[in-house]
N, CA, C and O atoms as a Tinker XYZ file with bonds, in Angstrom:
   528  protein
     1  N    101.486000   97.993000   82.058000    73     2
     2  CA   101.580000   98.086000   83.486000    64     1     3
     3  C    100.254000   97.653000   84.104000    63     2     4     5
     4  O     99.181000   98.071000   83.666000    81     3
     5  N    100.351000   96.800000   85.139000    73     3     6
     6  CA    99.147000   96.381000   85.839000    64     5     7
     7  C     98.866000   97.345000   86.977000    63     6     8     9
     8  O     99.790000   97.861000   87.605000    81     7
     9  N     97.593000   97.587000   87.242000    73     7    10
    10  CA    97.220000   98.449000   88.358000    64     9    11
    11  C     96.332000   97.660000   89.288000    63    10    12    13
    12  O     95.373000   97.021000   88.854000    81    11
    13  N     96.650000   97.704000   90.572000    73    11    14
    14  CA    95.914000   96.975000   91.584000    64    13    15
    15  C     95.503000   97.967000   92.653000    63    14    16    17
    16  O     96.366000   98.519000   93.335000    81    15
    17  N     94.213000   98.212000   92.819000    73    15    18
    18  CA    93.721000   99.171000   93.809000    64    17    19
    19  C     94.379000  100.537000   93.638000    63    18    20    21
    20  O     94.748000  101.173000   94.625000    81    19
    21  N     94.526000  100.982000   92.422000    73    19    22
    22  CA    95.139000  102.262000   92.087000    64    21    23
    23  C     96.608000  102.371000   92.495000    63    22    24    25
    24  O     97.146000  103.477000   92.560000    81    23
    25  N     97.253000  101.259000   92.765000    73    23    26
    26  CA    98.680000  101.244000   93.078000    64    25    27
    27  C     99.392000  100.548000   91.932000    63    26    28    29
    28  O     99.027000   99.436000   91.550000    81    27
    29  N    100.388000  101.190000   91.395000    73    27    30
    30  CA   101.150000  100.572000   90.311000    64    29    31
    31  C    101.899000   99.365000   90.849000    63    30    32    33
    32  O    102.650000   99.468000   91.819000    81    31
    33  N    101.692000   98.242000   90.222000    73    31    34
    34  CA   102.373000   97.026000   90.647000    64    33    35
    35  C    103.743000   96.939000   89.987000    63    34    36    37
    36  O    104.725000   96.600000   90.648000    81    35
    37  N    103.821000   97.228000   88.734000    73    35    38
    38  CA   105.090000   97.214000   88.001000    64    37    39
    39  C    105.386000   98.639000   87.563000    63    38    40    41
    40  O    105.037000   99.047000   86.455000    81    39
    41  N    106.018000   99.373000   88.423000    73    39    42
    42  CA   106.263000  100.786000   88.146000    64    41    43
    43  C    107.249000  101.015000   87.018000    63    42    44    45
    44  O    107.114000  101.978000   86.262000    81    43
    45  N    108.231000  100.149000   86.895000    73    43    46
    46  CA   109.318000  100.406000   85.960000    64    45    47
    47  C    109.733000   99.134000   85.228000    63    46    48    49
    48  O    110.820000   98.605000   85.464000    81    47
    49  N    108.878000   98.647000   84.348000    73    47    50
    50  CA   109.242000   97.419000   83.635000    64    49    51
    51  C    110.502000   97.632000   82.802000    63    50    52    53
    52  O    110.701000   98.683000   82.192000    81    51
    53  N    111.329000   96.619000   82.798000    73    51    54
    54  CA   112.553000   96.698000   82.008000    64    53    55
    55  C    113.750000   97.254000   82.759000    63    54    56    57
    56  O    114.885000   97.074000   82.317000    81    55
    57  N    113.529000   97.921000   83.874000    73    55    58
    58  CA   114.640000   98.463000   84.657000    64    57    59
    59  C    115.179000   97.378000   85.578000    63    58    60    61
    60  O    114.412000   96.594000   86.137000    81    59
    61  N    116.485000   97.334000   85.734000    73    59    62
    62  CA   117.058000   96.419000   86.714000    64    61    63
    63  C    118.251000   97.096000   87.377000    63    62    64    65
    64  O    118.877000   97.996000   86.818000    81    63
    65  N    118.534000   96.642000   88.560000    73    63    66
    66  CA   119.644000   97.180000   89.333000    64    65    67
    67  C    120.960000   96.920000   88.614000    63    66    68    69
    68  O    121.121000   95.903000   87.939000    81    67
    69  N    121.892000   97.843000   88.766000    73    67    70
    70  CA   123.219000   97.688000   88.183000    64    69    71
    71  C    123.909000   96.517000   88.875000    63    70    72    73
    72  O    124.014000   96.518000   90.101000    81    71
    73  N    124.383000   95.520000   88.129000    73    71    74
    74  CA   125.050000   94.365000   88.747000    64    73    75
    75  C    126.241000   94.745000   89.624000    63    74    76    77
    76  O    126.523000   94.059000   90.606000    81    75
    77  N    126.942000   95.828000   89.284000    73    75    78
    78  CA   128.061000   96.284000   90.114000    64    77    79
    79  C    127.567000   96.740000   91.481000    63    78    80    81
    80  O    128.210000   96.487000   92.500000    81    79
    81  N    126.421000   97.413000   91.496000    73    79    82
    82  CA   125.842000   97.877000   92.759000    64    81    83
    83  C    125.407000   96.680000   93.597000    63    82    84    85
    84  O    125.651000   96.638000   94.803000    81    83
    85  N    124.765000   95.712000   92.959000    73    83    86
    86  CA   124.307000   94.510000   93.667000    64    85    87
    87  C    125.504000   93.797000   94.296000    63    86    88    89
    88  O    125.469000   93.444000   95.475000    81    87
    89  N    126.548000   93.587000   93.520000    73    87    90
    90  CA   127.732000   92.892000   94.013000    64    89    91
    91  C    128.375000   93.669000   95.159000    63    90    92    93
    92  O    128.709000   93.094000   96.195000    81    91
    93  N    128.547000   94.969000   94.970000    73    91    94
    94  CA   129.167000   95.791000   96.003000    64    93    95
    95  C    128.341000   95.757000   97.293000    63    94    96    97
    96  O    128.892000   95.556000   98.375000    81    95
    97  N    127.032000   95.951000   97.184000    73    95    98
    98  CA   126.163000   95.969000   98.365000    64    97    99
    99  C    126.222000   94.644000   99.111000    63    98   100   101
   100  O    126.260000   94.631000  100.342000    81    99
   101  N    126.232000   93.550000   98.400000    73    99   102
   102  CA   126.298000   92.230000   99.020000    64   101   103
   103  C    127.626000   92.055000   99.758000    63   102   104   105
   104  O    127.659000   91.539000  100.875000    81   103
   105  N    128.705000   92.482000   99.133000    73   103   106
   106  CA   130.021000   92.364000   99.779000    64   105   107
   107  C    130.119000   93.242000  101.034000    63   106   108   109
   108  O    130.882000   92.930000  101.949000    81   107
   109  N    129.355000   94.329000  101.080000    73   107   110
   110  CA   129.383000   95.214000  102.247000    64   109   111
   111  C    128.482000   94.722000  103.377000    63   110   112   113
   112  O    128.495000   95.286000  104.471000    81   111
   113  N    127.704000   93.679000  103.119000    73   111   114
   114  CA   126.849000   93.129000  104.163000    64   113   115
   115  C    125.385000   93.479000  104.039000    63   114   116   117
   116  O    124.576000   93.058000  104.866000    81   115
   117  N    125.024000   94.254000  103.004000    73   115   118
   118  CA   123.598000   94.522000  102.784000    64   117   119
   119  C    122.921000   93.190000  102.514000    63   118   120   121
   120  O    123.496000   92.305000  101.880000    81   119
   121  N    121.715000   93.057000  102.992000    73   119   122
   122  CA   120.986000   91.812000  102.806000    64   121   123
   123  C    120.723000   91.584000  101.319000    63   122   124   125
   124  O    120.579000   92.549000  100.569000    81   123
   125  N    120.657000   90.333000  100.881000    73   123   126
   126  CA   120.501000   90.051000   99.450000    64   125   127
   127  C    119.175000   90.520000   98.867000    63   126   128   129
   128  O    119.103000   90.802000   97.671000    81   127
   129  N    118.138000   90.610000   99.668000    73   127   130
   130  CA   116.839000   91.012000   99.140000    64   129   131
   131  C    116.780000   92.525000   98.936000    63   130   132   133
   132  O    117.225000   93.299000   99.783000    81   131
   133  N    116.227000   92.921000   97.807000    73   131   134
   134  CA   115.953000   94.341000   97.566000    64   133   135
   135  C    114.444000   94.532000   97.565000    63   134   136   137
   136  O    113.686000   93.581000   97.369000    81   135
   137  N    114.023000   95.751000   97.781000    73   135   138
   138  CA   112.609000   96.102000   97.856000    64   137   139
   139  C    112.328000   97.240000   96.888000    63   138   140   141
   140  O    113.171000   98.116000   96.694000    81   139
   141  N    111.161000   97.230000   96.287000    73   139   142
   142  CA   110.796000   98.347000   95.420000    64   141   143
   143  C    110.632000   99.595000   96.272000    63   142   144   145
   144  O    110.172000   99.534000   97.412000    81   143
   145  N    111.012000  100.710000   95.706000    73   143   146
   146  CA   110.969000  101.974000   96.439000    64   145   147
   147  C    109.591000  102.598000   96.278000    63   146   148   149
   148  O    109.437000  103.639000   95.640000    81   147
   149  N    108.606000  101.958000   96.855000    73   147   150
   150  CA   107.226000  102.426000   96.807000    64   149   151
   151  C    106.491000  101.868000   98.015000    63   150   152   153
   152  O    107.079000  101.140000   98.814000    81   151
   153  N    105.222000  102.196000   98.158000    73   151   154
   154  CA   104.470000  101.763000   99.339000    64   153   155
   155  C    104.446000  100.245000   99.470000    63   154   156   157
   156  O    104.484000   99.717000  100.582000    81   155
   157  N    104.386000   99.555000   98.365000    73   155   158
   158  CA   104.374000   98.090000   98.407000    64   157   159
   159  C    105.702000   97.544000   98.945000    63   158   160   161
   160  O    105.714000   96.632000   99.771000    81   159
   161  N    106.794000   98.098000   98.480000    73   159   162
   162  CA   108.106000   97.676000   98.970000    64   161   163
   163  C    108.308000   98.016000  100.437000    63   162   164   165
   164  O    108.887000   97.232000  101.188000    81   163
   165  N    107.823000   99.203000  100.852000    73   163   166
   166  CA   107.938000   99.594000  102.259000    64   165   167
   167  C    107.144000   98.634000  103.148000    63   166   168   169
   168  O    107.594000   98.270000  104.235000    81   167
   169  N    105.968000   98.230000  102.680000    73   167   170
   170  CA   105.148000   97.287000  103.456000    64   169   171
   171  C    105.817000   95.908000  103.540000    63   170   172   173
   172  O    105.812000   95.278000  104.597000    81   171
   173  N    106.385000   95.451000  102.438000    73   171   174
   174  CA   107.102000   94.163000  102.466000    64   173   175
   175  C    108.277000   94.221000  103.435000    63   174   176   177
   176  O    108.531000   93.273000  104.178000    81   175
   177  N    108.984000   95.339000  103.416000    73   175   178
   178  CA   110.111000   95.520000  104.327000    64   177   179
   179  C    109.638000   95.426000  105.779000    63   178   180   181
   180  O    110.273000   94.759000  106.596000    81   179
   181  N    108.531000   96.088000  106.100000    73   179   182
   182  CA   108.007000   96.047000  107.471000    64   181   183
   183  C    107.614000   94.634000  107.877000    63   182   184   185
   184  O    107.774000   94.257000  109.038000    81   183
   185  N    107.105000   93.855000  106.942000    73   183   186
   186  CA   106.762000   92.461000  107.255000    64   185   187
   187  C    108.017000   91.629000  107.500000    63   186   188   189
   188  O    108.038000   90.772000  108.384000    81   187
   189  N    109.065000   91.886000  106.710000    73   187   190
   190  CA   110.320000   91.154000  106.891000    64   189   191
   191  C    111.044000   91.579000  108.171000    63   190   192   193
   192  O    111.754000   90.786000  108.789000    81   191
   193  N    110.852000   92.839000  108.558000    73   191   194
   194  CA   111.491000   93.399000  109.745000    64   193   195
   195  C    110.435000   94.054000  110.636000    63   194   196   197
   196  O    110.332000   95.280000  110.670000    81   195
   197  N    109.654000   93.253000  111.353000    73   195   198
   198  CA   108.597000   93.836000  112.191000    64   197   199
   199  C    109.156000   94.670000  113.343000    63   198   200   201
   200  O    108.479000   95.563000  113.852000    81   199
   201  N    110.379000   94.380000  113.749000    73   199   202
   202  CA   111.084000   95.165000  114.772000    64   201   203
   203  C    112.543000   95.250000  114.358000    63   202   204   205
   204  O    112.950000   94.629000  113.376000    81   203
   205  N    113.316000   96.003000  115.088000    73   203   206
   206  CA   114.765000   96.104000  114.826000    64   205   207
   207  C    115.081000   96.522000  113.392000    63   206   208   209
   208  O    115.762000   95.802000  112.661000    81   207
   209  N    114.578000   97.696000  112.996000    73   207   210
   210  CA   114.843000   98.213000  111.649000    64   209   211
   211  C    115.902000   99.308000  111.667000    63   210   212   213
   212  O    115.931000  100.190000  110.808000    81   211
   213  N    116.769000   99.227000  112.667000    73   211   214
   214  CA   117.852000  100.187000  112.831000    64   213   215
   215  C    119.018000   99.750000  111.942000    63   214   216   217
   216  O    119.410000   98.583000  111.960000    81   215
   217  N    119.564000  100.671000  111.177000    73   215   218
   218  CA   120.693000  100.307000  110.335000    64   217   219
   219  C    120.952000  101.305000  109.233000    63   218   220   221
   220  O    120.647000  102.492000  109.347000    81   219
   221  N    121.520000  100.793000  108.171000    73   219   222
   222  CA   121.850000  101.602000  107.006000    64   221   223
   223  C    121.015000  101.142000  105.830000    63   222   224   225
   224  O    120.697000   99.960000  105.701000    81   223
   225  N    120.669000  102.069000  104.990000    73   223   226
   226  CA   119.924000  101.742000  103.784000    64   225   227
   227  C    120.654000  102.304000  102.583000    63   226   228   229
   228  O    121.449000  103.238000  102.689000    81   227
   229  N    120.369000  101.723000  101.465000    73   227   230
   230  CA   120.930000  102.155000  100.194000    64   229   231
   231  C    119.774000  102.148000   99.217000    63   230   232   233
   232  O    119.064000  101.148000   99.116000    81   231
   233  N    119.568000  103.232000   98.499000    73   231   234
   234  CA   118.609000  103.131000   97.404000    64   233   235
   235  C    119.259000  103.527000   96.099000    63   234   236   237
   236  O    120.146000  104.378000   96.040000    81   235
   237  N    118.781000  102.876000   95.058000    73   235   238
   238  CA   119.340000  103.047000   93.722000    64   237   239
   239  C    118.293000  103.709000   92.837000    63   238   240   241
   240  O    117.126000  103.317000   92.822000    81   239
   241  N    118.739000  104.719000   92.103000    73   239   242
   242  CA   117.834000  105.482000   91.245000    64   241   243
   243  C    117.843000  104.946000   89.810000    63   242   244   245
   244  O    118.638000  104.075000   89.456000    81   243
   245  N    116.951000  105.483000   89.012000    73   243   246
   246  CA   116.786000  105.037000   87.624000    64   245   247
   247  C    118.097000  105.100000   86.847000    63   246   248   249
   248  O    118.379000  104.218000   86.037000    81   247
   249  N    118.901000  106.137000   87.088000    73   247   250
   250  CA   120.173000  106.278000   86.371000    64   249   251
   251  C    121.322000  105.570000   87.093000    63   250   252   253
   252  O    122.487000  105.717000   86.723000    81   251
   253  N    120.972000  104.792000   88.138000    73   251   254
   254  CA   121.903000  103.987000   88.931000    64   253   255
   255  C    122.752000  104.793000   89.902000    63   254   256   257
   256  O    123.733000  104.272000   90.433000    81   255
   257  N    122.397000  106.057000   90.148000    73   255   258
   258  CA   122.997000  106.758000   91.266000    64   257   259
   259  C    122.597000  106.010000   92.527000    63   258   260   261
   260  O    121.533000  105.392000   92.580000    81   259
   261  N    123.454000  106.067000   93.541000    73   259   262
   262  CA   123.230000  105.353000   94.795000    64   261   263
   263  C    123.189000  106.359000   95.935000    63   262   264   265
   264  O    123.998000  107.286000   95.993000    81   263
   265  N    122.243000  106.166000   96.834000    73   263   266
   266  CA   122.079000  107.022000   98.007000    64   265   267
   267  C    122.174000  106.141000   99.236000    63   266   268   269
   268  O    121.519000  105.102000   99.325000    81   267
   269  N    122.997000  106.567000  100.184000    73   267   270
   270  CA   123.229000  105.794000  101.401000    64   269   271
   271  C    122.849000  106.654000  102.592000    63   270   272   273
   272  O    123.170000  107.841000  102.639000    81   271
   273  N    122.163000  106.050000  103.559000    73   271   274
   274  CA   121.779000  106.778000  104.756000    64   273   275
   275  C    121.636000  105.851000  105.941000    63   274   276   277
   276  O    121.713000  104.629000  105.809000    81   275
   277  N    121.425000  106.453000  107.114000    73   275   278
   278  CA   121.222000  105.676000  108.335000    64   277   279
   279  C    119.857000  106.015000  108.909000    63   278   280   281
   280  O    119.291000  107.073000  108.632000    81   279
   281  N    119.343000  105.101000  109.709000    73   279   282
   282  CA   118.043000  105.341000  110.338000    64   281   283
   283  C    117.892000  104.489000  111.586000    63   282   284   285
   284  O    118.389000  103.365000  111.655000    81   283
   285  N    117.195000  105.047000  112.572000    73   283   286
   286  CA   116.806000  104.247000  113.733000    64   285   287
   287  C    115.698000  103.294000  113.332000    63   286   288   289
   288  O    115.607000  102.173000  113.833000    81   287
   289  N    114.847000  103.764000  112.410000    73   287   290
   290  CA   113.767000  102.931000  111.877000    64   289   291
   291  C    113.675000  103.199000  110.378000    63   290   292   293
   292  O    113.041000  104.162000  109.946000    81   291
   293  N    114.312000  102.341000  109.597000    73   291   294
   294  CA   114.359000  102.534000  108.147000    64   293   295
   295  C    112.975000  102.546000  107.522000    63   294   296   297
   296  O    112.763000  103.209000  106.506000    81   295
   297  N    112.029000  101.824000  108.111000    73   295   298
   298  CA   110.670000  101.782000  107.554000    64   297   299
   299  C    109.983000  103.136000  107.621000    63   298   300   301
   300  O    109.157000  103.445000  106.762000    81   299
   301  N    110.300000  103.941000  108.607000    73   299   302
   302  CA   109.700000  105.271000  108.666000    64   301   303
   303  C    110.548000  106.310000  107.936000    63   302   304   305
   304  O    110.016000  107.316000  107.467000    81   303
   305  N    111.848000  106.084000  107.834000    73   303   306
   306  CA   112.741000  107.039000  107.178000    64   305   307
   307  C    112.654000  107.000000  105.650000    63   306   308   309
   308  O    112.594000  108.049000  105.009000    81   307
   309  N    112.647000  105.825000  105.075000    73   307   310
   310  CA   112.698000  105.697000  103.615000    64   309   311
   311  C    111.538000  106.369000  102.890000    63   310   312   313
   312  O    111.787000  107.048000  101.894000    81   311
   313  N    110.293000  106.228000  103.321000    73   311   314
   314  CA   109.208000  106.883000  102.577000    64   313   315
   315  C    109.359000  108.403000  102.479000    63   314   316   317
   316  O    108.848000  109.015000  101.541000    81   315
   317  N    110.049000  109.007000  103.429000    73   315   318
   318  CA   110.250000  110.460000  103.375000    64   317   319
   319  C    111.155000  110.865000  102.221000    63   318   320   321
   320  O    111.130000  112.019000  101.792000    81   319
   321  N    111.950000  109.938000  101.715000    73   319   322
   322  CA   112.816000  110.233000  100.569000    64   321   323
   323  C    112.063000  110.179000   99.237000    63   322   324   325
   324  O    112.540000  110.728000   98.243000    81   323
   325  N    110.910000  109.535000   99.199000    73   323   326
   326  CA   110.260000  109.311000   97.909000    64   325   327
   327  C    109.813000  110.593000   97.216000    63   326   328   329
   328  O    109.776000  110.632000   95.986000    81   327
   329  N    109.479000  111.626000   97.950000    73   327   330
   330  CA   109.089000  112.897000   97.301000    64   329   331
   331  C    110.304000  113.618000   96.729000    63   330   332   333
   332  O    110.225000  114.236000   95.667000    81   331
   333  N    111.425000  113.534000   97.438000    73   331   334
   334  CA   112.651000  114.182000   96.966000    64   333   335
   335  C    113.314000  113.402000   95.841000    63   334   336   337
   336  O    114.040000  113.968000   95.025000    81   335
   337  N    113.061000  112.106000   95.805000    73   335   338
   338  CA   113.733000  111.237000   94.836000    64   337   339
   339  C    112.729000  110.326000   94.138000    63   338   340   341
   340  O    112.733000  109.113000   94.352000    81   339
   341  N    111.873000  110.906000   93.307000    73   339   342
   342  CA   110.875000  110.075000   92.616000    64   341   343
   343  C    111.506000  109.090000   91.642000    63   342   344   345
   344  O    110.836000  108.179000   91.157000    81   343
   345  N    112.797000  109.268000   91.353000    73   343   346
   346  CA   113.498000  108.362000   90.447000    64   345   347
   347  C    114.083000  107.151000   91.174000    63   346   348   349
   348  O    114.676000  106.287000   90.527000    81   347
   349  N    113.936000  107.060000   92.499000    73   347   350
   350  CA   114.437000  105.904000   93.249000    64   349   351
   351  C    113.663000  104.660000   92.830000    63   350   352   353
   352  O    112.439000  104.703000   92.704000    81   351
   353  N    114.364000  103.562000   92.617000    73   351   354
   354  CA   113.730000  102.329000   92.136000    64   353   355
   355  C    113.688000  101.223000   93.177000    63   354   356   357
   356  O    112.651000  100.591000   93.375000    81   355
   357  N    114.818000  100.987000   93.846000    73   355   358
   358  CA   114.874000   99.897000   94.827000    64   357   359
   359  C    115.675000  100.353000   96.042000    63   358   360   361
   360  O    116.423000  101.329000   95.984000    81   359
   361  N    115.499000   99.619000   97.149000    73   359   362
   362  CA   116.357000   99.863000   98.300000    64   361   363
   363  C    116.789000   98.542000   98.914000    63   362   364   365
   364  O    116.145000   97.506000   98.748000    81   363
   365  N    117.896000   98.618000   99.625000    73   363   366
   366  CA   118.476000   97.482000  100.338000    64   365   367
   367  C    118.721000   97.919000  101.778000    63   366   368   369
   368  O    118.779000   99.113000  102.071000    81   367
   369  N    118.863000   96.954000  102.668000    73   367   370
   370  CA   119.002000   97.253000  104.087000    64   369   371
   371  C    120.174000   96.497000  104.685000    63   370   372   373
   372  O    120.418000   95.337000  104.352000    81   371
   373  N    120.894000   97.167000  105.568000    73   371   374
   374  CA   121.998000   96.587000  106.314000    64   373   375
   375  C    121.713000   96.808000  107.799000    63   374   376   377
   376  O    121.907000   97.915000  108.301000    81   375
   377  N    121.257000   95.778000  108.506000    73   375   378
   378  CA   120.971000   95.951000  109.936000    64   377   379
   379  C    122.242000   96.362000  110.692000    63   378   380   381
   380  O    123.319000   95.812000  110.466000    81   379
   381  N    122.092000   97.328000  111.581000    73   379   382
   382  CA   123.222000   97.770000  112.397000    64   381   383
   383  C    122.664000   98.367000  113.681000    63   382   384   385
   384  O    122.380000   99.564000  113.741000    81   383
   385  N    122.506000   97.536000  114.707000    73   383   386
   386  CA   121.857000   97.990000  115.926000    64   385   387
   387  C    122.727000   98.832000  116.852000    63   386   388   389
   388  O    122.265000   99.234000  117.920000    81   387
   389  N    123.966000   99.108000  116.475000    73   387   390
   390  CA   124.858000   99.900000  117.327000    64   389   391
   391  C    124.363000  101.329000  117.506000    63   390   392   393
   392  O    123.280000  101.691000  117.047000    81   391
   393  N    125.173000  102.127000  118.179000    73   391   394
   394  CA   124.767000  103.511000  118.416000    64   393   395
   395  C    124.919000  104.350000  117.144000    63   394   396   397
   396  O    125.547000  103.927000  116.174000    81   395
   397  N    124.335000  105.537000  117.173000    73   395   398
   398  CA   124.319000  106.387000  115.977000    64   397   399
   399  C    125.718000  106.775000  115.521000    63   398   400   401
   400  O    125.989000  106.818000  114.321000    81   399
   401  N    126.598000  107.054000  116.458000    73   399   402
   402  CA   127.968000  107.413000  116.095000    64   401   403
   403  C    128.658000  106.313000  115.299000    63   402   404   405
   404  O    129.354000  106.580000  114.320000    81   403
   405  N    128.457000  105.086000  115.728000    73   403   406
   406  CA   129.047000  103.950000  115.007000    64   405   407
   407  C    128.424000  103.809000  113.617000    63   406   408   409
   408  O    129.132000  103.560000  112.642000    81   407
   409  N    127.096000  103.970000  113.524000    73   407   410
   410  CA   126.433000  103.889000  112.211000    64   409   411
   411  C    126.956000  104.978000  111.276000    63   410   412   413
   412  O    127.148000  104.729000  110.086000    81   411
   413  N    127.186000  106.178000  111.799000    73   411   414
   414  CA   127.715000  107.270000  110.958000    64   413   415
   415  C    129.102000  106.928000  110.413000    63   414   416   417
   416  O    129.406000  107.210000  109.254000    81   415
   417  N    129.937000  106.322000  111.254000    73   415   418
   418  CA   131.271000  105.916000  110.783000    64   417   419
   419  C    131.149000  104.905000  109.646000    63   418   420   421
   420  O    131.838000  105.009000  108.631000    81   419
   421  N    130.273000  103.938000  109.828000    73   419   422
   422  CA   130.061000  102.922000  108.788000    64   421   423
   423  C    129.514000  103.587000  107.534000    63   422   424   425
   424  O    129.938000  103.268000  106.424000    81   423
   425  N    128.579000  104.502000  107.707000    73   423   426
   426  CA   127.986000  105.214000  106.565000    64   425   427
   427  C    129.054000  105.944000  105.757000    63   426   428   429
   428  O    129.089000  105.835000  104.532000    81   427
   429  N    129.918000  106.684000  106.436000    73   427   430
   430  CA   130.974000  107.427000  105.733000    64   429   431
   431  C    131.902000  106.474000  104.974000    63   430   432   433
   432  O    132.293000  106.749000  103.840000    81   431
   433  N    132.250000  105.356000  105.609000    73   431   434
   434  CA   133.109000  104.369000  104.945000    64   433   435
   435  C    132.426000  103.813000  103.699000    63   434   436   437
   436  O    133.052000  103.666000  102.649000    81   435
   437  N    131.131000  103.507000  103.825000    73   435   438
   438  CA   130.402000  102.964000  102.676000    64   437   439
   439  C    130.309000  103.975000  101.541000    63   438   440   441
   440  O    130.463000  103.616000  100.374000    81   439
   441  N    130.062000  105.227000  101.875000    73   439   442
   442  CA   129.975000  106.258000  100.827000    64   441   443
   443  C    131.297000  106.364000  100.078000    63   442   444   445
   444  O    131.327000  106.386000   98.848000    81   443
   445  N    132.392000  106.428000  100.835000    73   443   446
   446  CA   133.704000  106.517000  100.175000    64   445   447
   447  C    133.961000  105.298000   99.291000    63   446   448   449
   448  O    134.435000  105.429000   98.162000    81   447
   449  N    133.649000  104.133000   99.806000    73   447   450
   450  CA   133.882000  102.915000   99.038000    64   449   451
   451  C    132.972000  102.833000   97.813000    63   450   452   453
   452  O    133.397000  102.388000   96.747000    81   451
   453  N    131.733000  103.260000   97.969000    73   451   454
   454  CA   130.772000  103.195000   96.857000    64   453   455
   455  C    131.194000  104.091000   95.694000    63   454   456   457
   456  O    130.840000  103.821000   94.547000    81   455
   457  N    131.932000  105.134000   95.974000    73   455   458
   458  CA   132.387000  106.031000   94.903000    64   457   459
   459  C    133.221000  105.287000   93.862000    63   458   460   461
   460  O    133.281000  105.702000   92.705000    81   459
   461  N    133.852000  104.210000   94.259000    73   459   462
   462  CA   134.662000  103.443000   93.306000    64   461   463
   463  C    133.796000  102.763000   92.255000    63   462   464   465
   464  O    134.242000  102.564000   91.125000    81   463
   465  N    132.549000  102.400000   92.614000    73   463   466
   466  CA   131.705000  101.698000   91.645000    64   465   467
   467  C    130.668000  102.614000   91.007000    63   466   468   469
   468  O    130.187000  102.338000   89.909000    81   467
   469  N    130.326000  103.694000   91.685000    73   467   470
   470  CA   129.344000  104.644000   91.152000    64   469   471
   471  C    129.951000  106.040000   91.262000    63   470   472   473
   472  O    129.509000  106.840000   92.087000    81   471
   473  N    130.949000  106.341000   90.450000    73   471   474
   474  CA   131.692000  107.588000   90.625000    64   473   475
   475  C    130.887000  108.858000   90.394000    63   474   476   477
   476  O    131.262000  109.913000   90.907000    81   475
   477  N    129.800000  108.796000   89.643000    73   475   478
   478  CA   129.107000  110.053000   89.372000    64   477   479
   479  C    127.959000  110.340000   90.312000    63   478   480   481
   480  O    127.418000  111.444000   90.258000    81   479
   481  N    127.558000  109.437000   91.156000    73   479   482
   482  CA   126.428000  109.758000   92.007000    64   481   483
   483  C    126.307000  108.940000   93.268000    63   482   484   485
   484  O    125.635000  107.909000   93.290000    81   483
   485  N    126.967000  109.408000   94.336000    73   483   486
   486  CA   126.787000  108.782000   95.639000    64   485   487
   487  C    126.465000  109.893000   96.617000    63   486   488   489
   488  O    127.184000  110.889000   96.692000    81   487
   489  N    125.397000  109.728000   97.360000    73   487   490
   490  CA   125.016000  110.738000   98.346000    64   489   491
   491  C    124.944000  110.094000   99.714000    63   490   492   493
   492  O    124.421000  108.990000   99.871000    81   491
   493  N    125.469000  110.788000  100.691000    73   491   494
   494  CA   125.411000  110.386000  102.092000    64   493   495
   495  C    124.459000  111.361000  102.758000    63   494   496   497
   496  O    124.840000  112.494000  103.051000    81   495
   497  N    123.230000  110.942000  103.001000    73   495   498
   498  CA   122.240000  111.842000  103.568000    64   497   499
   499  C    122.592000  112.258000  104.983000    63   498   500   501
   500  O    122.409000  113.419000  105.350000    81   499
   501  N    123.090000  111.338000  105.774000    73   499   502
   502  CA   123.350000  111.622000  107.182000    64   501   503
   503  C    124.335000  112.760000  107.377000    63   502   504   505
   504  O    124.160000  113.582000  108.276000    81   503
   505  N    125.354000  112.819000  106.559000    73   503   506
   506  CA   126.366000  113.850000  106.702000    64   505   507
   507  C    126.189000  114.981000  105.695000    63   506   508   509
   508  O    126.987000  115.917000  105.652000    81   507
   509  N    125.152000  114.888000  104.897000    73   507   510
   510  CA   124.846000  115.899000  103.888000    64   509   511
   511  C    126.007000  116.111000  102.927000    63   510   512   513
   512  O    126.217000  117.221000  102.437000    81   511
   513  N    126.755000  115.059000  102.660000    73   511   514
   514  CA   127.837000  115.127000  101.680000    64   513   515
   515  C    127.313000  114.610000  100.353000    63   514   516   517
   516  O    126.634000  113.584000  100.303000    81   515
   517  N    127.619000  115.299000   99.312000    73   515   518
   518  CA   127.176000  114.823000   98.004000    64   517   519
   519  C    128.373000  114.718000   97.094000    63   518   520   521
   520  O    129.184000  115.639000   96.992000    81   519
   521  N    128.470000  113.590000   96.439000    73   519   522
   522  CA   129.561000  113.342000   95.492000    64   521   523
   523  C    128.926000  113.116000   94.138000    63   522   524   525
   524  O    128.252000  112.109000   93.923000    81   523
   525  N    129.135000  114.038000   93.232000    73   523   526
   526  CA   128.605000  113.848000   91.884000    64   525   527
   527  C    129.632000  114.215000   90.850000    63   526   528
   528  O    129.363000  114.119000   89.652000    81   527
C-alpha cells in the first residue's frame, strides 16, 4: 500500500465492486463513475460536482452489501457515514434535483429493486428500513 501525506492511496487492493451492483446501478441511472469511500473520493466528487449535489447515493461495502440514501448535498452527507460503515469501499451518485418527497419515493423504489440483486444487505437510510 502506498501512503501519500499520511493518507492511504490504495486502501483495499484487490477489492472490486460486484459486477451485478455496477450493472444494476447503471440501469437505474446512477452515473458510471464511482468514487472511493474516503476523503480522496469525497474531494474528487466535490470537484466533479461543485454545485447541485442533490440526489441519491449508493455505497457498496467490502462484503458487497449496498446502502442507498438521499441527500440535499451528498458531499456533506456521505462522510458522516464513514464512521458507522468503515467497511464502505465505493460510492455512486444519482443526481435528482426534485423535492425531498420525490427523492424518498425514488429511494424506496431503488431499495426494493436492489433487493433482487443484493438480497442479504440493502439499507435505506432515509426511511430507516433495513433488509438483511
